[in-house]
Backbone bond lengths (Angstrom), bond angles and torsions (degrees), N, CA, C in turn:
res aa  C-N    CA-C-N  psi(-1)  N-CA   C-N-CA  omega(-1)  CA-C   N-CA-C  phi
1 M - - - 1.468 - - 1.526 108.84 -
2 N 1.349 118.10 127.76 1.449 119.43 178.87 1.523 110.44 -85.43
3 N 1.349 115.54 172.35 1.457 119.86 -174.82 1.515 112.44 -64.80
4 N 1.346 116.62 -34.93 1.455 119.55 179.84 1.522 111.23 -64.49
5 T 1.355 115.46 -43.33 1.453 119.39 179.15 1.517 110.63 -63.13
6 L 1.337 116.72 -42.43 1.451 120.84 179.76 1.521 110.82 -62.53
7 T 1.348 116.36 -43.99 1.456 120.17 -178.90 1.520 111.38 -62.01
8 I 1.348 116.58 -46.88 1.457 120.14 179.97 1.525 110.37 -62.02
9 G 1.347 116.78 -39.30 1.454 119.93 178.65 1.509 112.23 -61.29
10 I 1.339 115.86 -42.70 1.459 120.14 178.97 1.517 110.46 -65.24
11 L 1.326 116.33 -43.81 1.462 119.36 -179.15 1.519 111.75 -64.04
12 T 1.340 116.55 -39.10 1.460 119.91 178.23 1.522 110.45 -62.29
13 T 1.321 116.61 -42.81 1.461 120.94 179.31 1.518 111.01 -63.00
14 V 1.354 116.13 -46.88 1.457 119.93 -179.35 1.515 110.89 -62.52
15 A 1.340 116.32 -42.24 1.454 119.71 178.69 1.523 111.01 -60.73
16 S 1.318 117.17 -42.04 1.456 120.81 179.16 1.524 111.28 -62.68
17 L 1.339 116.01 -41.60 1.460 119.76 178.61 1.518 111.48 -64.91
18 M 1.335 116.46 -37.97 1.458 119.07 179.58 1.520 110.94 -66.62
19 V 1.341 116.01 -38.87 1.462 119.87 176.76 1.518 110.06 -61.54
20 S 1.336 117.23 -45.54 1.456 121.49 -179.60 1.511 111.29 -62.42
21 S 1.348 116.88 -43.09 1.456 119.88 -177.28 1.512 111.11 -65.74
22 Q 1.350 117.38 -33.66 1.451 119.65 176.18 1.523 110.40 -63.20
23 G 1.318 115.10 -38.87 1.455 119.62 -179.14 1.515 112.61 -65.23
24 L 1.319 117.00 -31.82 1.461 120.85 -179.85 1.516 111.82 -77.47
25 C 1.307 117.36 -20.60 1.457 120.39 -172.99 1.525 113.56 -94.37
26 Q 1.322 117.40 -23.06 1.457 119.37 -172.97 1.526 110.43 -135.41
27 E 1.335 114.84 156.39 1.453 121.78 174.08 1.519 107.78 -122.14
28 L 1.329 116.57 137.12 1.456 120.78 179.66 1.517 109.26 -148.94
29 E 1.347 116.19 132.15 1.460 120.89 177.71 1.523 108.62 -84.76
30 I 1.321 116.25 123.75 1.457 122.07 179.71 1.526 108.79 -121.27
31 E 1.309 116.53 130.65 1.458 120.25 175.62 1.516 108.53 -98.98
32 G 1.324 117.05 135.23 1.450 120.86 178.47 1.506 110.58 161.04
33 D 1.328 116.25 166.41 1.451 120.85 -175.00 1.523 113.31 -111.57
34 S 1.352 117.90 -12.80 1.455 120.27 -176.11 1.522 109.82 -72.31
35 R 1.361 116.36 121.46 1.454 120.47 -176.14 1.530 110.78 -135.37
36 I 1.339 115.90 149.74 1.453 122.72 172.78 1.518 106.85 -125.12
37 N 1.327 115.97 118.16 1.470 120.33 -176.71 1.526 111.50 50.15
38 G 1.311 114.61 41.61 1.453 120.08 177.48 1.508 115.12 83.21
39 K 1.338 117.61 -1.04 1.460 120.86 -179.67 1.528 110.43 -105.25
40 L 1.329 115.65 144.40 1.452 120.09 177.89 1.521 110.15 -64.65
41 E 1.332 116.06 135.43 1.465 121.66 177.89 1.518 108.61 -97.63
42 I 1.325 118.07 110.92 1.460 122.03 -178.22 1.519 109.62 -133.43
43 D 1.350 115.69 163.76 1.457 119.94 -176.53 1.523 113.13 -77.63
44 E 1.327 118.24 -26.14 1.454 120.83 -179.63 1.522 109.74 -132.96
45 P 1.333 118.13 81.41 1.459 121.14 -176.17 1.528 111.58 -68.17
46 V 1.336 115.38 134.88 1.464 120.32 177.77 1.526 111.11 -132.10
47 N 1.313 116.91 1.07 1.450 122.00 -175.93 1.514 109.22 -126.37
48 S 1.330 117.88 145.13 1.458 120.54 -177.45 1.521 112.55 -65.55
49 N 1.337 117.56 -12.53 1.461 121.03 176.00 1.521 112.72 -91.79
50 H 1.325 117.01 3.68 1.459 121.16 -178.38 1.527 110.39 -102.34
51 A 1.309 116.51 147.67 1.462 122.45 176.04 1.529 108.84 -111.26
52 A 1.324 117.20 136.26 1.457 121.18 -179.69 1.518 110.48 -77.85
53 T 1.321 115.73 141.94 1.459 119.82 173.09 1.522 109.29 -75.89
54 K 1.328 116.01 161.81 1.459 120.60 176.07 1.520 110.43 -59.64
55 F 1.321 116.87 -37.40 1.463 121.07 179.44 1.524 110.39 -59.09
56 Y 1.343 116.11 -44.55 1.462 119.63 -179.08 1.525 111.51 -65.93
57 V 1.340 116.62 -45.29 1.461 120.09 -179.95 1.526 110.32 -62.78
58 D 1.336 117.28 -40.06 1.462 120.42 178.22 1.524 110.87 -62.14
59 Q 1.350 115.97 -39.35 1.458 119.52 177.26 1.524 111.14 -63.35
60 M 1.329 115.63 -42.65 1.458 120.26 179.79 1.521 110.89 -63.56
61 K 1.333 117.17 -43.66 1.462 120.83 179.50 1.525 110.67 -61.42
62 E 1.332 115.90 -42.01 1.461 119.35 -179.92 1.523 110.92 -65.19
63 M 1.345 116.57 -41.19 1.454 120.76 179.82 1.533 110.79 -62.52
64 I 1.335 116.18 -46.38 1.460 120.32 -178.57 1.525 110.27 -66.72
65 Y 1.332 116.24 -42.10 1.467 120.06 177.86 1.516 110.72 -57.74
66 N 1.339 116.72 -44.86 1.456 120.33 -178.58 1.521 111.86 -65.97
67 E 1.345 116.51 -37.01 1.461 120.02 177.28 1.532 110.70 -63.97
68 L 1.332 116.35 -44.54 1.464 120.39 178.45 1.523 110.84 -65.49
69 L 1.340 115.71 -37.77 1.457 120.94 -179.93 1.517 110.66 -62.96
70 E 1.337 116.30 -47.58 1.457 120.10 -179.08 1.524 110.93 -61.95
71 A 1.335 116.41 -34.27 1.464 120.30 -178.28 1.523 112.66 -84.46
72 G 1.339 117.54 -10.11 1.455 120.82 -177.72 1.507 112.87 68.73
73 L 1.332 116.78 29.99 1.462 120.97 -175.40 1.524 113.36 -100.29
74 N 1.311 117.94 3.95 1.459 120.34 179.69 1.522 112.06 -118.85
75 G 1.337 116.31 23.77 1.454 120.21 179.88 1.506 114.27 83.30
76 I 1.342 116.19 3.99 1.466 121.22 178.88 1.528 107.69 -141.01
77 V 1.326 117.11 141.76 1.461 120.94 173.20 1.527 108.50 -131.20
78 K 1.322 115.50 149.41 1.467 121.52 -176.51 1.518 109.96 -115.33
79 D 1.344 117.17 135.08 1.459 119.50 175.90 1.521 110.42 -89.01
80 I 1.314 116.97 179.11 1.458 121.49 -173.84 1.527 112.39 -68.23
81 D 1.336 117.47 -20.54 1.469 121.45 175.90 1.521 112.48 -85.37
82 G 1.335 117.19 -5.50 1.461 120.94 -178.30 1.511 114.94 92.39
83 N 1.337 117.49 2.25 1.468 119.99 175.58 1.522 110.01 -69.28
84 L 1.326 116.25 140.06 1.454 121.75 -179.77 1.522 110.36 -105.06
85 Y 1.340 115.68 140.73 1.459 121.78 -178.33 1.522 109.75 -131.14
86 K 1.312 116.73 132.54 1.461 120.24 172.04 1.529 108.82 -70.24
87 T 1.333 116.15 153.28 1.458 120.93 178.57 1.521 109.57 -129.20
88 V 1.347 115.52 160.44 1.458 120.47 179.68 1.526 108.65 -146.37
89 K 1.326 116.76 140.30 1.455 121.17 174.41 1.518 108.75 -92.21
90 I 1.330 115.08 125.85 1.463 121.86 178.89 1.524 106.93 -125.06
91 G 1.312 117.00 108.58 1.461 119.70 -172.15 1.515 109.45 63.97
92 N 1.329 117.21 -124.67 1.466 121.67 177.47 1.518 112.53 -100.02
93 Q 1.314 116.82 9.48 1.464 121.09 -179.43 1.534 110.11 -107.75
94 V 1.336 115.37 150.98 1.465 121.00 172.45 1.523 107.80 -120.26
95 W 1.335 115.75 122.02 1.466 123.04 -175.65 1.519 110.59 -116.49
96 M 1.328 115.65 154.30 1.463 120.30 165.61 1.519 109.05 -69.59
97 V 1.325 115.84 147.61 1.462 121.92 176.26 1.525 110.52 -100.78
98 D 1.319 117.41 -5.30 1.467 122.30 -179.94 1.518 109.29 -121.56
99 N 1.328 116.34 152.91 1.458 121.25 176.73 1.524 110.41 -75.28
100 L 1.318 115.35 142.39 1.466 121.56 -175.88 1.537 111.66 -63.66
101 K 1.350 114.82 145.09 1.460 120.75 -178.27 1.525 113.26 -129.29
102 T 1.311 118.14 1.20 1.461 119.97 -170.39 1.528 112.66 -65.23
103 S 1.321 115.36 149.37 1.462 121.84 175.25 1.525 111.20 -104.76
104 R 1.360 116.18 0.43 1.466 119.93 -176.29 1.534 110.75 -135.87
105 F 1.324 114.92 151.99 1.454 119.82 166.74 1.522 108.43 -69.25
106 N 1.333 116.86 161.94 1.467 117.51 -174.09 1.521 113.74 -74.25
107 D 1.337 117.92 -2.87 1.467 120.30 171.41 1.530 111.55 -89.58
108 G 1.329 116.40 2.44 1.461 121.44 177.57 1.512 114.56 96.27
109 S 1.320 118.47 -11.95 1.466 120.23 -179.79 1.526 110.93 -74.48
110 Q 1.307 114.82 148.43 1.459 121.52 -172.79 1.525 112.16 -78.90
111 I 1.329 115.84 140.58 1.466 121.71 167.26 1.524 106.27 -93.19
112 P 1.300 120.02 121.44 1.464 119.74 -176.33 1.532 112.29 -60.33
113 E 1.327 115.81 122.84 1.464 120.30 172.86 1.524 107.14 -78.75
114 T 1.337 116.32 129.31 1.464 119.76 -169.45 1.526 110.51 -132.23
115 P 1.327 118.37 78.38 1.468 119.99 178.97 1.528 113.35 -75.39
116 D 1.340 117.54 -27.28 1.460 120.88 -176.22 1.528 110.83 -68.83
117 S 1.328 116.78 127.27 1.464 121.57 -175.32 1.522 112.67 -63.97
118 A 1.314 117.56 -41.32 1.461 120.53 -178.73 1.523 110.71 -65.34
119 Q 1.312 115.86 -40.85 1.462 119.73 178.99 1.534 110.66 -68.51
120 W 1.338 116.07 -39.93 1.464 120.17 177.35 1.538 110.22 -60.37
121 A 1.308 116.54 -41.62 1.465 121.03 -177.22 1.522 112.29 -69.04
122 S 1.312 117.87 -28.32 1.466 121.00 -173.89 1.528 113.17 -94.87
123 T 1.323 118.09 -11.41 1.468 119.05 -174.02 1.524 112.41 -79.44
124 H 1.320 114.52 144.26 1.469 122.18 173.61 1.533 108.78 -126.07
125 S 1.296 115.63 31.08 1.462 122.03 -178.18 1.533 108.47 -138.60
126 P 1.335 118.07 170.30 1.467 120.24 -176.41 1.524 113.01 -55.35
127 A 1.337 115.11 138.83 1.459 121.55 177.54 1.525 108.44 -157.92
128 Y 1.331 114.67 156.02 1.467 119.61 174.17 1.517 108.44 -142.12
129 C 1.328 115.36 167.14 1.461 121.20 179.33 1.525 108.61 -157.02
130 W 1.317 114.84 173.33 1.460 122.17 174.23 1.524 108.13 -114.00
131 Y 1.311 116.86 138.02 1.462 120.88 -178.99 1.531 109.07 -54.12
132 N 1.340 115.77 126.63 1.473 122.75 -176.70 1.527 112.64 54.94
133 D 1.327 116.20 26.29 1.473 122.35 179.55 1.523 112.27 59.65
134 D 1.305 117.08 27.44 1.463 122.12 -177.03 1.532 109.44 -112.23
135 N 1.322 116.75 98.39 1.468 120.35 -178.95 1.515 112.67 -91.07
136 D 1.326 116.54 5.68 1.462 120.57 -177.85 1.522 110.34 -105.38
137 S 1.323 118.13 -81.33 1.463 120.46 -174.53 1.521 112.65 -69.17
138 I 1.342 117.63 -32.17 1.464 120.37 177.76 1.536 110.26 -92.62
139 G 1.316 116.97 -53.65 1.459 120.61 -177.98 1.515 113.56 -61.58
140 G 1.328 116.61 -31.87 1.454 119.77 179.74 1.516 112.76 -64.79
141 I 1.325 116.77 -25.61 1.466 121.91 180.00 1.525 111.22 -98.24
142 Y 1.322 116.33 -49.16 1.464 121.17 -168.95 1.530 113.80 -99.14
143 G 1.329 117.77 -5.30 1.448 120.12 -178.91 1.511 112.75 78.14
144 A 1.327 115.40 -170.83 1.464 122.20 -178.91 1.527 110.08 -94.75
145 L 1.328 115.27 167.92 1.458 123.13 174.30 1.528 107.92 -112.87
146 Y 1.334 117.19 129.52 1.462 123.01 -176.97 1.518 109.71 -118.00
147 N 1.340 117.38 142.73 1.455 117.96 171.79 1.527 109.23 -78.28
148 H 1.334 116.24 168.08 1.468 119.21 -174.38 1.527 112.21 -70.42
149 F 1.330 116.93 -23.49 1.458 119.21 177.11 1.533 110.86 -63.08
150 A 1.313 116.48 -31.28 1.471 120.64 -178.96 1.519 112.20 -73.08
151 V 1.318 117.63 -27.75 1.469 120.02 -174.29 1.522 112.90 -102.92
152 S 1.330 116.93 -1.55 1.466 119.00 -176.79 1.525 113.41 -125.97
153 I 1.330 117.65 3.57 1.459 120.09 178.97 1.528 109.02 -66.64
154 Y 1.323 117.31 132.37 1.469 121.36 -164.89 1.525 113.61 -68.08
155 N 1.317 118.57 -29.84 1.468 119.81 -173.76 1.527 112.78 -112.37
156 K 1.327 117.18 17.24 1.461 121.51 179.47 1.520 109.39 -132.65
157 N 1.318 116.35 153.59 1.461 120.51 -178.76 1.524 109.30 -140.87
158 V 1.317 117.43 119.82 1.463 121.00 179.08 1.529 111.79 -77.27
159 C 1.331 116.57 -16.00 1.464 120.69 -176.93 1.529 110.67 -86.34
160 P 1.336 117.05 160.32 1.466 119.49 176.53 1.530 111.89 -60.42
161 T 1.324 116.24 162.04 1.458 121.59 175.95 1.527 109.81 -53.84
162 D 1.319 116.05 137.01 1.472 124.96 -177.77 1.525 112.48 75.60
163 W 1.317 116.81 7.68 1.459 122.13 175.40 1.524 108.06 -124.88
164 R 1.329 116.76 164.11 1.457 120.63 -177.69 1.526 110.11 -155.19
165 I 1.322 114.74 167.69 1.458 120.46 170.94 1.527 108.28 -70.85
166 P 1.325 119.12 132.35 1.460 119.60 177.86 1.520 111.55 -65.79
167 T 1.328 115.91 144.87 1.453 120.69 172.31 1.527 109.35 -81.82
168 D 1.311 116.10 170.97 1.462 120.09 173.79 1.532 109.82 -59.67
169 S 1.320 116.98 -36.27 1.469 120.86 178.64 1.524 111.52 -66.17
170 D 1.333 117.61 -35.68 1.467 120.55 176.41 1.524 110.38 -61.07
171 W 1.322 116.16 -41.24 1.464 119.82 176.95 1.530 110.85 -65.65
172 D 1.337 116.89 -36.70 1.463 120.04 176.54 1.528 111.02 -61.33
173 V 1.348 115.84 -41.94 1.472 120.58 179.09 1.528 109.82 -61.45
174 L 1.325 116.12 -44.27 1.466 120.08 178.79 1.525 110.61 -61.12
175 E 1.309 116.23 -45.04 1.472 119.95 -179.03 1.530 111.08 -64.15
176 D 1.338 116.36 -39.70 1.467 119.78 177.91 1.527 110.66 -62.51
177 Y 1.333 116.56 -40.31 1.462 120.41 179.37 1.527 110.69 -62.30
178 L 1.332 116.04 -35.26 1.460 120.56 -178.63 1.525 112.54 -79.49
179 G 1.319 116.16 -6.24 1.455 119.14 175.06 1.510 114.87 114.76
180 A 1.351 116.85 -7.59 1.471 121.09 177.50 1.531 111.89 46.64
181 S 1.318 115.75 38.99 1.466 120.74 -176.81 1.521 112.90 -89.04
182 G 1.336 116.21 -3.72 1.456 119.84 -172.67 1.515 112.29 87.72
183 L 1.347 116.38 -5.11 1.462 120.97 -178.30 1.531 111.45 -114.03
184 S 1.328 116.40 21.38 1.465 120.74 -175.92 1.525 112.91 -64.49
185 G 1.327 116.31 -28.19 1.461 119.04 -179.31 1.512 112.54 -59.46
186 G 1.326 116.69 -42.07 1.460 120.43 178.16 1.512 112.21 -61.90
187 K 1.327 116.58 -35.11 1.464 120.84 -179.39 1.524 112.57 -72.71
188 L 1.339 116.61 -16.39 1.468 121.27 -178.53 1.525 113.03 -101.99
189 K 1.335 117.56 -22.32 1.467 120.04 -173.65 1.531 112.09 -74.92
190 E 1.339 114.72 142.98 1.464 120.50 170.77 1.523 108.93 -56.43
191 I 1.326 116.45 138.36 1.469 119.68 -179.85 1.534 110.35 -77.93
192 G 1.326 114.96 160.26 1.453 120.45 174.59 1.514 113.10 84.56
193 T 1.330 115.14 -174.90 1.467 121.66 -176.42 1.524 111.99 -124.86
194 R 1.335 115.74 25.78 1.468 119.02 175.12 1.527 110.25 -66.15
195 H 1.354 116.48 -40.99 1.461 121.16 179.08 1.522 112.16 -115.10
196 W 1.321 116.46 -34.14 1.465 120.72 176.74 1.530 110.01 -85.90
197 Q 1.314 116.67 140.30 1.453 120.00 173.86 1.527 109.38 -73.76
198 P 1.339 116.80 151.12 1.463 119.96 176.90 1.532 110.62 -61.45
199 P 1.342 118.18 146.44 1.471 125.69 10.21 1.524 114.48 -93.10
200 N 1.345 117.65 -1.15 1.469 121.44 -173.49 1.530 109.38 46.40
201 D 1.288 114.30 60.14 1.461 123.46 -169.61 1.535 112.85 -56.78
202 G 1.320 115.90 125.95 1.457 122.61 171.80 1.506 116.81 70.64
203 A 1.349 118.22 9.93 1.469 120.35 -175.27 1.530 111.17 -70.23
204 T 1.333 115.83 122.47 1.471 121.72 176.95 1.527 112.24 -125.27
205 D 1.346 117.46 -22.70 1.472 122.57 -177.20 1.530 110.94 47.17
206 E 1.301 116.44 44.08 1.465 120.06 -169.85 1.523 114.17 -70.50
207 V 1.337 118.30 -17.47 1.467 119.45 178.54 1.528 112.32 -109.30
208 G 1.351 117.58 3.76 1.460 120.59 175.74 1.506 115.44 80.86
209 F 1.337 117.98 18.43 1.467 121.47 179.09 1.528 111.65 -72.66
210 T 1.329 116.41 -35.69 1.470 124.16 174.17 1.524 112.49 55.15
211 A 1.326 116.49 56.73 1.462 121.59 178.06 1.525 110.12 -62.80
212 L 1.321 115.94 135.01 1.462 122.87 -177.93 1.524 110.67 -114.00
213 P 1.332 117.14 145.65 1.467 121.30 -176.83 1.526 111.73 -85.55
214 G 1.321 116.07 76.86 1.465 120.97 -175.49 1.507 115.01 -79.84
215 G 1.352 116.60 -0.30 1.459 119.35 -179.97 1.519 111.90 69.55
216 W 1.328 116.49 -161.54 1.465 120.10 179.53 1.523 109.93 -158.94
217 R 1.323 115.53 171.13 1.459 122.35 176.70 1.524 108.55 -123.57
218 D 1.323 116.66 131.65 1.458 118.81 -176.02 1.529 111.64 -83.76
219 H 1.324 116.20 -177.41 1.469 121.57 -171.24 1.525 113.23 -71.92
220 V 1.316 118.13 -13.66 1.467 119.84 176.78 1.527 112.07 -108.81
221 G 1.319 117.16 5.32 1.455 119.99 171.40 1.506 116.73 103.86
222 N 1.357 118.50 4.46 1.458 120.72 179.09 1.523 110.69 -80.40
223 Y 1.328 116.23 140.17 1.466 121.81 176.14 1.527 109.07 -97.24
224 M 1.331 116.27 142.06 1.463 118.62 -179.21 1.522 111.47 -158.46
225 K 1.328 114.76 157.34 1.470 126.27 170.21 1.532 115.04 69.57
226 L 1.333 118.28 22.78 1.460 118.80 170.57 1.528 108.51 -61.18
227 G 1.318 116.65 129.64 1.454 121.44 -179.58 1.515 114.81 89.79
228 T 1.340 116.85 -10.92 1.468 119.15 -177.87 1.520 113.77 -122.98
229 A 1.332 118.50 -14.11 1.464 118.80 -176.66 1.519 112.07 -149.74
230 S 1.332 115.43 143.62 1.470 124.11 170.23 1.519 107.99 -112.35
231 Y 1.320 116.85 124.23 1.458 121.92 169.37 1.525 107.19 -116.12
232 Y 1.326 116.67 119.67 1.462 121.21 179.82 1.522 109.39 -116.79
233 Y 1.339 115.70 121.06 1.454 120.12 -178.74 1.523 112.12 -71.73
234 S 1.323 115.16 147.84 1.450 122.70 159.84 1.532 106.65 -104.32
235 S 1.329 116.40 170.96 1.465 119.66 176.82 1.527 110.94 -84.16
236 T 1.323 117.24 -1.82 1.456 122.83 -173.63 1.532 111.65 -83.18
237 S 1.316 114.89 139.03 1.461 121.60 174.37 1.523 109.79 -110.08
238 N 1.313 115.32 152.68 1.460 122.39 172.28 1.519 106.32 -129.62
239 G 1.328 115.53 92.43 1.457 119.57 -173.55 1.520 110.23 63.99
240 S 1.320 116.09 -123.20 1.463 121.06 -178.84 1.527 112.60 -90.88
241 F 1.332 116.57 8.71 1.456 120.64 -176.72 1.531 111.26 -111.79
242 G 1.314 115.96 150.10 1.453 122.01 170.30 1.518 109.42 -94.23
243 V 1.331 116.45 145.70 1.466 121.41 -176.86 1.532 108.88 -101.23
244 S 1.322 115.61 128.04 1.466 122.37 -178.79 1.522 109.81 -128.03
245 R 1.345 114.27 173.20 1.456 120.84 166.94 1.526 107.93 -116.72
246 L 1.326 115.15 139.80 1.464 122.14 -174.33 1.516 110.40 -121.76
247 M 1.345 115.85 133.30 1.458 123.19 169.95 1.521 108.15 -127.43
248 E 1.346 116.74 143.09 1.457 120.69 -177.15 1.525 111.58 -130.04
249 Y 1.320 114.97 160.61 1.464 122.13 -173.31 1.522 113.11 -67.05
250 D 1.330 116.92 -25.31 1.465 120.56 -174.81 1.528 111.91 -110.64
251 S 1.338 116.38 23.42 1.454 120.25 -176.85 1.524 110.52 -149.17
252 Q 1.332 116.47 151.70 1.461 122.24 174.83 1.530 111.92 -98.14
253 V 1.321 116.89 0.79 1.462 121.76 -172.20 1.527 111.24 -80.46
254 L 1.332 115.65 142.24 1.464 122.37 166.64 1.518 106.10 -102.26
255 A 1.329 116.51 103.73 1.462 121.24 -171.24 1.518 111.11 -101.74
256 K 1.320 115.36 145.00 1.459 120.49 172.53 1.524 107.89 -84.37
257 S 1.329 115.92 133.39 1.460 121.03 -175.59 1.527 109.82 -126.18
258 F 1.332 115.98 139.21 1.457 122.43 176.82 1.530 107.22 -117.08
259 S 1.311 116.39 124.07 1.461 118.70 -174.57 1.522 110.73 -144.74
260 S 1.317 115.31 166.10 1.461 121.44 176.48 1.528 110.16 -54.18
261 K 1.318 116.17 140.37 1.465 120.12 177.97 1.521 112.00 -67.50
262 K 1.332 116.08 -10.18 1.461 120.24 176.30 1.527 112.44 -82.44
263 H 1.317 117.78 -12.08 1.457 120.26 179.37 1.525 110.72 -66.70
264 G 1.319 115.41 145.65 1.459 121.09 176.38 1.519 109.82 -99.61
265 H 1.329 116.57 120.87 1.450 122.58 -179.16 1.522 110.44 -126.69
266 S 1.323 115.71 164.42 1.467 122.05 175.35 1.527 109.55 -74.85
267 V 1.335 114.70 165.66 1.466 121.13 -179.09 1.526 109.73 -135.71
268 R 1.330 116.34 134.22 1.461 123.63 165.03 1.521 107.97 -120.07
269 C 1.309 117.14 128.73 1.461 120.88 179.87 1.517 110.42 -89.69
270 I 1.332 115.55 157.88 1.455 123.14 177.91 1.529 107.85 -126.06
271 R 1.322 117.50 144.12 1.465 120.71 -177.41 1.529 110.19 -77.13
272 N 1.316 116.32 141.26 1.466 121.78 179.10 1.537 110.94 -59.68
């Protein structure tokens, strides 16, 4: 049984239980002749003698699915732009398995897209971009690159509701769970060389994090290291620097990196 089948099965069961519970709580006189196994067939059943139509059950399943989706409780979470992200539980943490792609904070306000190098170099406020200005073939796989101002602004959140940018301490917790052996990067990297350049040293992806080498953008707007490096921001600052985690194609290490807040890095959100 695949995950989709399991999810639909659970939703169907929950919807059926909700229909039954409504019937136990209320009484309503309905006139009509349409019956299923002796029960009246109506669009909004409220009585234990009523049978739900397929239309009603489908509506209930969709409602429950959307509630679970918004909460990120069904292995998928949706951002404010409608992008969907797989999720994974690692120890006591729940992480996104895909790099963030949103163009807006979760309150609906826009994050300025900044492809121009001069503008990128001069900004001291939230901004994002796509590697080589390609939001299709590159951005569709590796996500967007955000400067540190976008992920550390105190009253804004680039992550979906109930999710946030991980702190440096959150990354420490993840590394401790993986054994803090200095080889945690290999345990987080996507296996193979479909996206990582060879040799993709030590990649096992044993916890399903599937780190991708989205490269980065420097403080003057140059793009570099697509296919060879993952830089993932935390919300933590160290003086004038933003704190990230770095994984590379020729290393198993998960390294702590301090860089200009103007640098563009990938983002993985963590659930509150």
